[in-house]
C-alpha positions in Angstrom: 34.8 -13.9 -22.1 31.3 -13.4 -21.1 28.9 -11.9 -18.6 26.6 -14.6 -17.2 23.3 -14.5 -15.5 21.3 -17.3 -13.9 17.5 -17.3 -13.8 15.8 -15.3 -11.0 15.2 -18.1 -8.5 16.4 -16.6 -5.3 13.9 -15.0 -2.9 15.0 -11.5 -1.8 13.9 -8.0 -0.8 10.7 -6.5 -1.9 9.2 -9.9 -2.6 11.2 -10.3 -5.8 13.2 -13.2 -7.1 16.9 -12.5 -7.7 19.6 -13.6 -10.2 23.4 -13.6 -10.0 25.4 -11.6 -12.6 29.0 -12.6 -13.0 31.9 -12.4 -15.5 34.0 -15.4 -16.5 36.9 -13.1 -17.4 37.3 -10.0 -15.2 35.7 -7.9 -12.5 36.2 -4.9 -14.7 34.0 -6.4 -17.4 31.4 -7.2 -14.7 31.4 -3.7 -13.3 31.2 -2.1 -16.7 28.2 -4.4 -17.6 26.5 -3.6 -14.3 26.8 0.1 -14.9 25.4 -0.3 -18.4 22.5 -2.2 -16.9 22.0 0.5 -14.2 22.7 -1.8 -11.3 23.9 0.1 -8.3 27.4 -0.6 -6.8 25.8 -1.7 -3.5 24.5 -4.8 -5.3 28.0 -6.1 -5.7 28.9 -9.0 -3.3 32.5 -10.2 -3.5 32.4 -11.7 -7.0 28.9 -11.1 -8.3 26.0 -8.7 -8.5 22.6 -9.6 -7.1 20.0 -8.4 -9.6 16.2 -8.5 -9.4 14.0 -10.3 -11.8 12.9 -6.9 -13.2 16.3 -6.5 -15.0 16.8 -10.1 -16.1 15.4 -9.7 -19.7 17.2 -6.4 -20.2 20.5 -8.1 -19.1 20.0 -10.8 -21.6 19.1 -8.3 -24.3 22.3 -6.4 -23.5 24.4 -9.5 -24.0 24.4 -11.5 -20.7 24.5 -15.2 -21.4 21.7 -17.0 -19.6 23.0 -20.1 -17.8 21.9 -22.4 -15.0 23.1 -21.7 -11.5 25.5 -24.6 -11.4 27.0 -23.6 -14.8 27.4 -20.0 -13.5 29.3 -21.2 -10.4 31.4 -23.6 -12.4 32.5 -21.0 -14.9 33.1 -18.4 -12.1 35.4 -20.9 -10.3 37.2 -21.8 -13.5 37.8 -18.1 -14.1 39.7 -17.8 -10.8 37.4 -14.9 -9.8 35.3 -16.9 -7.2 35.6 -15.3 -3.8 33.8 -17.5 -1.2 32.6 -16.1 2.1 35.1 -16.6 4.8 33.9 -17.9 8.1 35.5 -16.5 11.2 
């Protein structure tokens, strides 16, 4: 049971790089951690939070496990929490 974060590698708003924050056990754990980190609810996207590079170090200090993007997706899928975008 862990909250995971990948390195900020994804270009996003305000010229910042962004990370993904996920839980490998429950969405409740993820939401609780995001609140602790001060991440707004609007940053939640189906199964993860998009977080800016400015909070990466604090997330790790608070206990998020830094992992590569592939590891993050692998563990999210293994948890059964992965919710891919649906194309209609």
